[in-house]
C-alpha positions in Angstrom: -73.1 21.1 -256.9 -73.6 22.2 -253.3 -72.3 25.7 -254.0 -74.7 26.6 -256.8 -76.3 29.6 -254.9 -73.1 31.5 -255.3 -73.2 31.0 -259.1 -76.9 31.6 -259.7 -77.3 35.3 -260.5 -80.9 35.3 -259.4 -79.7 34.2 -256.0 -77.3 37.0 -255.4 -79.8 38.8 -253.1 -79.4 35.8 -250.8 -75.8 36.8 -250.3 -76.1 40.6 -250.3 -79.6 42.0 -249.6 -81.1 44.3 -252.2 -81.1 47.2 -249.8 -77.3 46.9 -249.3 -76.8 46.6 -253.1 -78.7 49.9 -253.5 -76.5 51.5 -250.9 -73.4 50.8 -253.0 -75.2 51.8 -256.1 -76.0 55.2 -254.6 -72.3 55.6 -253.6 -71.3 54.9 -257.2 -73.7 57.4 -258.6 -71.4 60.1 -257.2 -68.8 59.2 -259.7 -68.5 61.1 -263.0 -70.1 59.3 -266.0 -72.0 56.8 -263.8 -75.7 55.8 -264.3 -77.9 53.7 -262.1 -77.8 50.8 -264.6 -74.0 50.8 -264.8 -73.7 51.0 -261.0 -76.1 48.2 -260.5 -74.3 46.0 -263.1 -71.0 46.7 -261.4 -72.2 45.9 -257.9 -73.7 42.6 -259.1 -70.6 41.7 -261.0 -68.3 42.5 -258.1 -70.4 40.4 -255.8 -70.6 37.5 -258.3 -66.8 37.5 -258.9 -66.1 37.7 -255.1 -68.3 34.6 -254.5 -66.8 32.8 -257.4 -63.3 33.6 -256.1 -64.2 32.4 -252.6 -65.7 29.2 -254.1 -62.4 28.5 -255.9 -60.6 28.8 -252.6 -63.2 26.8 -250.7 -63.9 29.8 -248.5 -67.4 30.8 -249.2 -68.8 33.1 -246.5 -72.1 32.4 -244.8 -75.0 34.4 -246.2 -76.1 37.0 -245.8 -73.1 39.2 -246.1 -73.1 42.5 -244.2 -71.0 44.4 -246.7 -69.7 44.2 -250.3 -66.2 42.7 -250.8 -64.1 42.5 -253.9 -62.1 39.4 -255.2 -58.4 39.5 -255.0 -56.7 39.4 -258.5 -58.1 38.1 -261.7 -61.3 36.0 -262.0 -62.5 34.2 -265.1 -65.9 35.5 -266.4 -67.3 34.9 -269.8 -69.7 37.4 -271.5 -72.4 34.7 -271.1 -71.8 34.7 -267.4 -71.8 38.5 -267.2 -75.1 38.5 -269.1 -76.7 36.2 -266.5 -75.4 38.5 -263.8 -76.5 41.7 -265.4 -79.8 40.7 -266.9 -81.1 37.7 -264.8 -84.1 39.8 -263.8 -84.6 41.5 -267.1 -86.3 40.4 -270.4 -83.6 42.1 -272.5 -79.8 41.7 -272.7 -77.6 39.0 -274.0 -73.9 38.2 -274.1 -73.2 41.0 -276.7 -74.9 43.6 -274.5 -73.0 42.2 -271.5 -69.7 42.6 -273.4 -70.5 46.2 -274.2 -71.4 46.8 -270.5 -68.0 45.3 -269.4 -66.2 47.6 -271.8 -68.1 50.6 -270.3 -67.1 49.5 -266.8 -63.5 49.4 -268.1 -63.8 52.9 -269.5 -65.1 54.1 -266.1 -62.1 52.7 -264.3 -64.1 50.2 -262.3 -62.7 47.0 -263.7 -59.8 45.7 -265.8 -60.4 43.0 -268.5 -58.0 40.7 -270.4 -58.3 37.8 -272.7 -55.5 35.1 -272.5 -56.6 33.3 -275.7 -58.9 30.9 -274.0 -61.1 32.9 -271.6 -61.9 36.4 -270.4 -60.6 37.5 -267.0 -61.8 40.4 -264.9 -60.1 42.3 -262.1 -62.0 44.7 -259.9 -60.1 48.0 -259.4 -59.3 49.2 -255.9 -62.1 51.6 -254.9 -61.3 52.9 -251.4 -64.2 55.4 -251.7 -66.6 52.5 -252.0 -65.0 50.0 -249.6 -64.1 52.4 -246.8 -63.4 49.6 -244.4 -60.6 48.3 -246.7 -58.7 51.6 -246.8 -56.6 53.4 -244.3 -56.4 56.4 -246.6 -59.9 57.8 -246.1 -58.7 60.6 -243.8 -55.8 61.7 -246.0 -55.8 65.5 -246.9 -54.6 67.0 -250.1 -52.8 70.1 -251.3 -52.4 71.5 -254.8 -49.5 73.6 -255.9 -46.9 74.3 -258.6 -44.8 71.6 -260.2 -41.3 71.5 -258.8 -38.9 70.2 -261.5 -36.3 69.3 -258.8 -38.5 67.0 -256.7 -41.6 66.2 -258.6 -40.4 65.1 -262.0 -39.5 61.5 -261.2 -42.6 60.5 -259.1 -45.0 62.2 -261.6 -43.2 60.5 -264.5 -43.8 57.1 -262.8 -47.5 58.0 -262.4 -47.8 59.1 -266.0 -45.9 56.1 -267.4 -48.6 53.7 -266.2 -51.1 55.6 -268.4 -49.1 54.7 -271.5 -48.0 51.1 -270.7 -51.4 49.7 -271.7 -51.1 51.5 -275.0 -47.7 50.4 -276.2 -46.8 47.6 -273.8 -43.3 49.0 -273.6 -42.0 51.1 -270.8 -38.3 51.0 -271.8 -36.9 54.3 -270.5 -40.4 55.9 -270.7 -40.2 57.2 -267.2 -36.8 58.7 -267.8 -38.0 60.4 -271.0 -41.2 61.8 -269.3 -39.2 63.2 -266.4 -36.9 65.1 -268.8 -39.8 66.3 -270.9 -41.7 67.7 -267.8 -38.5 69.5 -266.7 -38.2 71.0 -270.2 -41.8 72.2 -270.2 -41.3 73.8 -266.8 -38.3 75.7 -268.0 -40.4 77.2 -270.8 -43.8 77.8 -269.2 -44.5 76.4 -265.7 -47.9 78.0 -264.9 -49.9 75.2 -266.5 -48.1 72.4 -264.6 -49.9 71.6 -261.3 -49.4 68.9 -258.7 -51.8 67.2 -256.3 -50.1 66.1 -253.1 -50.8 64.3 -249.9 -50.8 66.8 -247.2 -49.0 64.6 -244.7 -45.9 63.7 -246.7 -46.1 66.0 -249.8 -45.8 63.0 -252.1 -47.4 63.7 -255.6 -50.5 61.7 -256.2 -51.9 63.7 -259.2 -50.8 66.0 -261.9 -52.1 68.0 -264.9 -50.4 69.9 -267.7 -52.1 72.8 -269.5 -49.8 73.4 -272.5 -50.2 76.7 -274.4 -49.8 75.9 -278.1 -48.1 78.0 -280.7 -50.3 79.0 -283.7 -48.2 77.0 -286.1 -49.0 73.8 -284.2 -52.8 74.1 -284.1 -53.1 72.1 -287.3 -51.9 69.1 -285.4 -55.2 69.0 -283.5 -56.9 68.1 -286.8 -54.5 65.4 -287.8 -54.6 61.7 -286.7 -54.3 61.6 -282.9 -51.3 59.2 -283.0 -49.3 62.1 -284.5 -49.9 64.1 -281.3 -48.2 61.5 -279.0 -44.9 62.5 -277.4 -44.6 61.5 -273.8 -45.1 57.8 -274.7 -43.0 57.8 -277.9 -39.3 57.4 -278.5 -39.2 60.4 -281.0 -37.1 63.3 -279.7 -39.1 66.0 -281.6 -42.2 67.3 -279.9 -45.0 67.6 -282.5 -46.3 70.6 -280.6 -44.4 73.9 -280.0 -45.1 75.7 -276.7 -46.2 79.3 -276.7 -44.4 81.6 -274.4 -46.0 84.2 -272.1 -47.2 87.3 -273.9 -47.9 85.5 -277.2 -51.2 87.1 -278.3 -51.5 84.7 -281.3 -51.8 81.7 -279.0 -55.5 80.5 -279.0 -55.2 76.9 -277.9 -54.6 75.0 -274.7 -53.5 71.4 -275.0 -54.4 69.3 -271.9 -51.4 67.1 -272.3 -51.7 65.3 -269.0 -54.4 64.6 -266.4 -53.8 61.8 -263.9 -54.7 61.0 -260.4 -53.6 57.9 -258.5 -56.8 55.7 -258.6 -56.6 55.3 -254.8 -57.2 59.0 -254.3 -59.2 59.9 -257.4 -62.7 60.1 -256.1 -61.7 62.1 -253.0 -59.5 64.6 -254.7 -60.7 65.1 -258.3 -63.3 67.9 -257.5 -60.5 70.0 -255.9 -58.2 69.4 -258.9 -60.9 70.4 -261.3 -61.5 73.7 -259.4 -57.8 74.3 -259.5 -57.7 73.8 -263.2 -60.2 76.6 -263.7 -58.1 78.9 -261.6 -55.0 77.9 -263.5 -56.7 78.6 -266.8 -57.8 82.1 -265.6 -54.1 82.8 -264.7 -53.0 81.6 -268.1 -55.4 84.1 -269.7 -53.3 86.9 -268.3 -50.3 85.6 -270.3 -52.3 84.6 -273.3 -55.3 87.0 -273.7 -56.7 85.3 -276.8 -57.2 81.8 -275.5 -60.3 80.3 -277.1 -59.9 76.5 -277.5 -59.0 73.5 -275.4 -58.0 70.1 -276.8 -57.2 66.8 -275.2 -56.0 63.5 -276.5 -57.8 60.6 -274.9 -55.0 58.0 -274.4 -56.4 56.0 -271.5 -60.1 55.0 -271.6 -60.5 55.7 -267.8 -60.5 59.4 -268.6 -63.0 59.4 -271.5 -66.0 59.7 -269.1 -64.5 62.6 -267.2 -63.8 64.5 -270.4 -67.3 64.0 -271.6 -68.7 65.2 -268.3 -66.6 68.3 -268.7 -68.2 69.1 -272.0 -65.4 67.9 -274.3 -66.7 66.6 -277.6 -65.0 63.9 -279.7 -63.7 65.4 -282.9 -61.6 62.8 -284.7 -60.3 59.2 -284.1 -57.1 57.6 -285.1 -57.3 55.0 -287.9 -54.7 52.7 -286.4 -54.7 53.2 -282.6 -57.5 53.5 -279.9 -57.0 57.3 -279.6 -59.1 60.3 -280.3 -59.1 64.1 -280.0 -61.7 66.0 -277.9 -62.5 69.7 -277.9 -64.1 72.2 -275.5 -64.3 76.0 -275.6 -62.3 77.8 -272.9 -65.2 80.1 -272.0 -67.5 77.1 -271.5 -65.0 75.2 -269.4 -64.6 78.2 -267.1 -68.3 78.4 -266.5 -68.7 74.8 -265.4 -69.8 74.3 -261.8 -67.1 71.8 -260.7 -68.5 71.4 -257.2 -71.8 70.0 -258.5 -70.5 68.2 -261.5 
């Protein structure tokens, strides 16, 4: 086969020199939860899948390439192939290790993976911070301010709905429900609802919800995580009651939402994290005895972020891929978000 160099992992350096691969590895190391090994595996995988995609379209570039490019859409890739890509220059690592690495890259938001019954397919996520030449958004500015129930509910509900679709594969009226729930929350206690916007058009591209929880609802944090779902479920009754300003018995904050459009995540996340600390400090004026923070990991993309912020896994769900995580309020406020 004349195109074999594109498929021999040991020959990838012929297509993208090792120095250039290291350049992209160093860029990836700025991301939360990233290690050099994970970054190296991702760069090699992206290059391999790009070349494989080009080969299928009979459009292989001439080596050497001057920059990394990503394939468009889904590309077939078995765990055995991935093992050759990841470990061709190593004595250790087989298809099982490669499968675990692929799952980690999914958790980090770098790739998507699906199995159609016959083969595994992989899609590289859009990473404008890595491929600056492919994005016109590199100079976009951001602003963070309060949630406006009149104009923000629908676009933010759409943003949040995508987080839940992978979980239940059913978006029937989910966006409508989420929009109404957000408006209800805002009518009761709006301080913990914050919006990340593009500065040029004011469109929401990120959102978080810090939900002060009544003492009677704290026990829910120790029950199976699936019982804590509300935004993605059809049940009308919220399992958590919101505490109102001035409630001195309120000790817990529930991070009910944290989402940033993947196109803007890397550029804007540090600012949103700093804002979250400032918001929590303001909430302490309304709830002077806040001690605990809980979050429910629904989408695997956010597990690495929660871990980097010091959240610890407390309990998993026996039936669904969900788990609770905990962090102390005092420790969260002491984090150096700018150097995380």
